[in-house]
SEDRENLO-885597 format. One record per residue (C-alpha): y negated, x, z. Coordinates in pm, whole numbers, plus 50000, padded with zeros to 5 digits. Layout:
! residues N
YXZ/...
! end
This chain:
! residues 234
517444793048481/515064821548571/512734811348287/512794775348406/511944785348763/509204810248675/507444786948431/507504757248668/504304744048825/505724749649173/506424786749110/502974792948961/500964776949240/498434796649440/498704800749817/495074789649864/494354758950074/492294743849792/493074707549875/491824695550216/493654662650165/496984679750095/496444703450387/495964673850617/498994654550488/501404684150463/500084714450659/503524730850664/503874728750285/507204710350291/506254692649968/505404725849796/501814716949703/500914754049734/502744787449743/503594801950081/502014835950133/504574864050119/504134899250246/505504927450034/508884940450146/508884975650293/510224991849975/507734973049757/504874983149986/505885019949957/505995016449578/502664998249562/500795024149770/502065052549552/501615033349227/497965025749299/497415062049400/498965073149071/501695093849237/504775071449204/507745088949045/509455063348818/512495084848750/515665064048733/519025071348899/519955103049084/520655112549442/518905095649737/515825113849864/514255121750201/510425121350181/508515144150421/508055131050775/505995143951066/507795158151368/507135127251580/509095105751335/512245127251348/514915127151616/517085153551448/515405175951191/518725189351065/519675154750937/516515150550730/516365176050448/513195172650238/513705179049863/512345211949734/510805194349432/507535176949538/508085151149262/511025137649463/508755130849761/507295100549585/510385084749435/510595046949451/511535031949787/514935021049660/515975057749636/515055066949996/518245074150187/519535048150433/521535059650733/523255039451000/521695059251286/518215065151142/515725041150988/512945053950764/509755048350972/507895026750719/510975005350655/511605002351027/508074989851095/508054965550802/511284947150880/513944963850666/517444951150756/519184968351045/521474995850915/524084992851189/525444958651091/527424948650785/525384918550681/521844924650798/519024900250739/515434908550649/513114893450907/509344889750859/507194898851157/503514905651214/503094932351481/500564959151572/502654989451459/502404977151099/498614979651099/498795012751285/501175027451025/498925017650735/495845030850911/497085062951073/500295074850907/500135107250711/501605090850402/498955063750393/496195089150448/497475113150183/497875085449926/494345073049995/493115108149903/495145107749583/493705073449504/490165086149565/490775115749334/492155092049072/488975071249087/486825102149028/488985113148735/489085079048569/485705063848659/483325093548677/480825100148956/479115066449003/480035047049322/479765013649139/482345025448886/484635037249168/484505003349336/485244984049018/488165007048931/489495005449288/489474967549286/491224966448949/493934990449066/494534975649411/493894938649350/494204934148975/490724918948948/487054928348938/485094927949265/482584900649339/478914909149377/479214905449755/482234928649764/480384954849560/477454952749801/479664956150110/481784984249965/478695003649857/477194999950205/480445011250368/480735041150137/477155051450218/477715047350593/480925067650584/479235095450389/476335096450635/478735097550929/480435127750775/484025138450821/486725158750661/489265148850401/492035162450621/493525182950340/494065220250320/494245218949941/491745193849809/492355175949478/490405192549199/488505160449128/486815162749470/484955194249365/482795172349142/481465150449424/481475172149738/483555171050055/481465145250245/481495120049960/485175126749892/485985119950258/483995087550245/485695076049926/489115084250072/488365062750376/487185034350154/490485036649965/492385036450295/490455005350397/491484987450077/495144997050128/494934980250469/493654946750344/495754914950337/495074910549966/496874943249899/499764937550138/500414900750064/501404882449747/499084852749698/
! end
């Protein structure tokens, strides 16, 4: 049955509005002439960010984990014990502990089911705190630095190579000529503006390109992690 569903024409359709006539006849897609866009679930978004950054721990089974949180995200520090092994900080989202009286901040923002009821449903909302989490949260920022360091390690020192590798990792495709042009311009502008990487211990790969360029590349990576193409399944 799964094979039948996944190989069907309906399942394999794109979400693009590539037929003006169909869009006019059936704008709500009741006849399934396209795929409905679907945002990644909270756990899948956590996994995707860490996977692209190259930090995701794929270890199977074991005890639930409590990734590091900033003080503002904790109501009772004694109930949130961070593992001593840093490798456990980036376990898959499915292994992050779920408690009735505390919701993991990322999961809370991105519509994880309510813990306090027996049969919770997973709603899908689009609200400002979601964009703010992806743009400002420490986890998102740290993983953008890891992603930038990964680009330097795997693609060398050329900005054009960084951009192509970044697009392949985040989007699974090569960038268009216009995207390369815009990303290069943004990278140059960010480097000129200056800024810090925000890290006490910089990744070793950053030593090869300098702090200013590393900060600019990290911000470019953070920008990509905030795009709809990364967050949504098309």
